[in-house]
N, C-alpha and C positions, 0 to 999 in steps of 0.2 A: 569496593561495594557489591556491583551488581555479577550475578551469575553468568556464564555462558551457556546455552542451552543449543541441543542441534534440533535445527529444525525442519519440520516436513509439512512446510503450509504453502500452499497455491494461495494467492492473494489475486482474484480478480478484478479490481475496482471498477463499479459502471457507473456512471454519470449522466444525470438529466439536466440540461439546463431550460425545460420547460417547466411553465408555473405550473405547480399542484396543488393537489386538494388539502385540506384543513382537516385534521382529526383530534378530536376534545378529548380529555382525559378529565371524567370528574370521577371520585371513590364512591359517589351515594347512588352511580349509575345512571345519572341524567346528562350526562357526557354522550360521545361517538362509541366511547368504550370506558371502562372501571380500570383499567391500570394500563401503567405506560410501559409495560413488555407486550401487552398486549397490541398496542399504538405500533409499537416497533418492528413488529410481526406482521400488522398488517399493512405499512403502508409500502410507496412506491420512490422512487430517485425524483426529487423534488419537491415533496410533500413537506407537511407542517403539522408540528405536535404541539398543540396548545394546554398544559395543564393547568384546569379553571379552577381550582380550588387550594387553600391552603394546607391540604392535607399531608400527612405522613404517608407513605408507599413503602411497604417493607417487601422489597421483590429485587431480584439480581437483573437489571437490566443489560441486554446485549444487543449490537449493532453493528453493522457494517457489511463488508462485502465476503472476507472470512467465515462469516457466520452465514452465508446464505442470504443476508438483507438488506434492505436498504442500504445505499451509502452515502447519499447526498441528499440530507434533510434539514429542519429547522427544528429543537427541541427547546422549548420555553415554557416560562411560566408567565400566566394571565398578564393583564395589565390587575395591580393590586395586591396578585396573591403570591403567597412565599409556600410552594409546594416543598417536599422533602422527599428525597430518596434513599431509603435506608438498606442498606445491603443485609440481603438475610443468609447469605453464606450455603445456599445447599445444592450449587451447581457444580459441573464439573465441564468445564467450557476449553482447555488448555491444555487437553492432554495431546494433542500435534506437537506441544513443541516440548516433548519431554516431559510435562508436569502432570502425572495421574491423579484423578481423587477429587475433592472438593479445591474449588481454584483460590476464593478468597480475593479474587481481583477485584470486585465490588463491581461499579457499573462501567462494562467493558465494549471500548470502539473499537471494532478491530477491521482496518482495511477501508478507512471514513475515509471519504476526498468530498471538499465542501459542505461542511458541518458547520451549523451554528448553535452553541447551548446556553441559554441565556435565562439566568433569575433561579435558579434552583440550589439548593441548598441538597449537597452529596454527602451522608454520612456511612461511616463503616465502623460497628460499635465492636469490631471480635479487636484480639492482639493474637489470633492464632495465623500458623502460617501455611503454605501450601506444599507439597513435597519438593518444590524448587527451592523453598525457603523465603518464598515474596508473601505478601499482602498490600492490597491497595483500597484505595477509596474510588478512585476512578482512574483508567488505564486507556492511556490513547497508544495504540500497537498499527504501525502502518500508517498511518494517517497524515493526509496532508489537504492543506487549505481549511483546517478546523481552527474554529475558535470558540475558547470558555469564558463568558465575560460575564460581570456580575454574578457570581456564584459562589456560595458556600463550601469549605470541603471541610468537612470536621472529622476529626478521630476520635476515638475511645480512651485520649487523655493524652497530656501532657508531660512534663516530666515527673519521674517518679512511679510512671504506669507499670514498667518493667515491661515494656514489649521485648521479644525473644530474638527479633532481626532486622530483616529488612520489609519493615513495615510500612508504606508509602502513601502518603496524601494522594498526590497525583502523578503519574508517571507516564512519560511520555516518551517512546521507546522505536526503535526501529527493530522489527525481525528479519522481514525479507525485502522489505524495501526501507528507504529513507526520510523519515519525516521531513517535511518542508510546509514553508507557512502554516505552522503551528502558534497558536496566537492564547497565551491565558493572560485576560487584564482585567483590572477593576474587580477582582476576586480578592476573598477571606481566607486563608487556610490555617487551620488552629487546631489545638490540642490533638496533635498527630505525632507520629515517631518523628520519620522525615518529612520535611516541607517537600517542594515540587521536584520530581528528579527528572533527568534528560540521560537518555542513554542508549545502547543500541545490546541488542540479547544476542548477537552470534560475533565472535571477533572474527576479523579476515577476511569481512566483507565488506562491500560498500553502504554500509546501513546506518550511515552516522546523521544526527539530527540535525534541524535546523529551528531551532524554537524559541521565539520571543514571549518572557515574562514579564507584563507592565502592568505599572499602577497597583500593585499586590499588596496587601499587608499579610506577611506570616506570623504567626505567632504562637508562643507557649507551646512549642516544638520539643520532641524526649531529643533529638540529635538536630541534624544540619535544615538552615533554613532554605536555601536551592541548594540542592546537590545535582553537581553535572560529574557524569563519568565520561562522555563523549558528544562532540561536536563536528561537524562536518568542516574543510578547510576552503576559503573560496580559490583558493588556486592549484587545487590538488590536481596531481598526474599519477597517482598512486593508483594502483585498480581496486583496491581493498577499500580508500578511504572515498567515502561521499564527498563530490565536490557541491559547496553550499555555501551560502553566508554564514554558516555559524549561528552559536546563538547567542541573543541580546537579550540582557535583564536591565531594565531601566525603571527611574521613579519604582522602586519598591522599596518599604520598608518593613524590617526582619525585629522582631522585639521577642526577648526571653526565651529563645533556643541555646540548644548544645553550641551550637556552631552556627556562623552567620551565613556565608557565600563559598564554598566548597568547589575549587575548577581542578578535574582530574582528567582532561583529554580534550585537545580539538581545540579548535579557536573559539573564543569567547568575548563578548563585552559588556562589562557592567558600567553602567550609568547612572550618574544620580539617586543613587541607593542609601539609605539611611539604614544602619545594623547597629543596634542599639541593648546592651546589659546583657550580652551572651555568657554562658557558663562554659565554653571553650574559646577558641579562637574566632576574632568578627570576618576573618578574610584567611582562605587557606588553600593554598596550592601544592596540590602532592598525589601522586599517582597510587603510590605506597605499596606497588606490586600486582594488585588488584583492581584499580581504578582506572578505566581508559586505556589505550592501546598505544597512544603515540603521544609525543609529546606536545606541551600544552604553550600555545600562545592568547594572549591575552590582553586585554588592554583597561584599566580602572579609570574612568572618569566621575571629576566632581562627587566623589562616594564619600561615607563618611562611617569609620567605625569607633563606637564609644562604648566607655565602661565595660570592656570585655573581661574575662576574669581567666583568661588566658592571654597570647598575645593579641595587638590590634592587628598586624598582618603577619602570616608565616607563609616563608614562599619555601619552598625545597626543591624545585627544579621550575625548567621552562621559559619560557621568553614572555618577559611581562613589563608593560608602561604604564606609568600613574602619571596623573595630570589631575589637579585641584582638589587633591584629598586630603581631608585629615580622621588624624587616629588620636586618641584621647583617653585619658583616664583608665586605660588596662593596667591591668594587675601584671601581665607579663610586659615584653618590648613592644615598642610599635611597630617598628617592623623588623622583624627575624630571618635572614638567608643562612640557610644551613645546608651540609651538605648530604644528598640523599643518593649520590654516583651519578648524577647525572648535570648534564650542562645548565648554568643558570643564569639567565643574564637579566636584570631588572635595571629598568630606570624611572628615575624619579625627580618630576619637575613641578613647583609650584605646587606645594604639599605642606601640611605644617602636624610634625609630632610635638603632642603639647603632655607632660607632665603623666607619662606613662610608667612602669614599673612600680606599681604602687607596692608590691609586695614578691617580687621578682630578687632571686640572689644577685643577679649581675644586673647593676641597675645602670645599663645603657638603653637610650631611646631606640638609637637603630642600632644591630649587632649584624656583622658579616662572621658567622662562626667557619672558617674555612677548616675543610678536612684534608683529605688524602687522594681522594679517587677521582674527583671532578674539580671543573673549574667555575668558580661564583665570581661574578662583577656585577657591584651595585654602584649605578652612577646617579649623582644627585645636584641639582641643580635649582637656584632660586627656591630655595626650602626652608622654613624655621625649624629647629628644634629646642625646644624649650621644658628643662629638666631637672634632673640632676646630675646623669653624664650623658654624653654625648653620642658620639659616633665610634666606633670599637669595630677595628678589624683584628682577627686574628684566631686562633685554634682554642678552644672552651678548655682544653685540658694542656694546652702550651702556647700562653699568651706570646712567647717567643718565636710561635711559627705561625708565619702568614703571608698571603700572597702580596705584593706591594701593590699590586692594581685591582684588588680584588673591591675596594671601594674608594671612590674618588667623589670630590665634593668641589664644585667650583660656584661660586657667586650664593653660598647657602649662608646661615646666619645661625649660630649654635649658642644657646643661651642657658649657661646650667652651671650647677656650686663645683664642680670638679671634672677634671679630665675632659675637654669638649674634644679632641681627636685624639685617637690612639692608633695608629700606624695607618693614616689617613692620607692620600696623596688629592693635592688640591689647588685652589688661587683664588684670591678674591672675596676669602670667607670675612664674617662679620662675628662679634661675639657682645652682642650688644640685647638689651630689652628690645624686643618687638612691638611691646605697645598694641598688644588687641585689645580690642573695645570692650568684651566682657567676657573671658574665655571661661569656658566649663566643660571636663572632660566626664561630668555626672552625666547620665544619660535622661534624667529628670530636668535638669535644668539648662541642657546644652541647645542652643542653638549657632547655625552656620553664621550668622552676622556677629556673632559673640567673637568670630577671627579676624573680622576685618579690621583694618590698622587705622590707629588712631592719625587725628591731623598732625601731630608731632612724629610719628614714628620714623626712627633712621631708617627704615629698611621701603620707603613707601618707593625709593627709585635707586634701589641700592643691589637689585637684581642686573641680569642681564642684558646690556642693551638698555640697560635705565629703567628697566619693570620693575615693579614691586619683588619683595620675597614674600612667600606662603599662598597661599588655596583661595582668600577670597578677596584682595585687594583694598586698597584705601577707601576710607570713609566718602562720602561725598561726590563719588566719581562717575563716571558712565559703567565701571562693573555693574553698576545697580540694574543695568538693563540687562544683565548676562542672564543667560536661562540655568544658573547654578542650583536654583533655590527650588 
């Protein structure tokens, strides 16, 4: 998705830990200054900017060492105030990135280190793109230890707006240095083209990001809710790949976007996320030749993908581990692995696939579509599969062509109308009603508690080692204390 640019920028981040001054912004002139841009141009490292009213500020704001401005500061709304900073889109600020002309990058934080942004609404009402094919509402480039908290990031409109390209809500990207310690939390992102996007802007350099997005609601976006192009690796030994914790996405809710979460490179953890009513796939792993630069390693924990018009989960490459997840009510498969020319290894444990394939042509809850160019391997344990047909391993054009070990299922329960296992290797599997308490694949009525197991469920202790099968466990047990809600 992201383009690669030639970068000719030197970022010299200056940090001050001393207590600084406070600058108050009020549009009526009763504060220290009357605009946010004026405040950012006047402060020193360690200062605080407080917006003291609920006015709308139509301006393109810029901060950070790359712009020769303060790199460490606080920018927040005063208690009880709800200010809006709306991009005016009349500045040329990223020519050094090979992007001449009006940049359309909204609120630009370039080379910041030690910044808190809190309680502000950011808007960019344009659908225009700059010369590099980009626009954004908030841009965080070459930042570290930056927190965006309790903010609203609002675009020009959601589905049907007709964005021409990569119009990004909030982009966190490495240009010449890797992003580290960037946190976006308790924010609302809405009516944008793409939700938060994590990337690097120059391949072949160790500028891979480590970003956390936590407790955010992302809704009514035309494209993907969370888009990941790159991430650092914790144990990287490659001089062109940043060593770092990678990306963490936890406790986020994504509603009515085209796609839910897209992983396209690096190390990523998805935890306790809820994806509802996507017009495409709820979860997708795919570099597609343009997203990311390296194989994908991902962990998906206690997350749900409900009511997608595409697949619940679609994986084309990478090394992905899933535990405690639910995919239900999607038009396509609950989980679909297919060949993109890259090795793919997926492990699924204690998950539920429930009544997906509502309109799909191939009625399999879980399908491994074996191709001819790279190996696919799906291993399933302690997992319930409920629907029309169950587990399928084979080539979409030639069902007789399959790899014997491409789909292994052990201690799983497949309760379907027909064809529970096609070319599947495994043992200790059941074919019984798991007796969920109140299951639903409709995103309006879905609850995780609905997938708990009733007291008389036959799979309460049928899993490996006598554990339960499924994602939520039995009713009335210690599992109620787990942090999966």
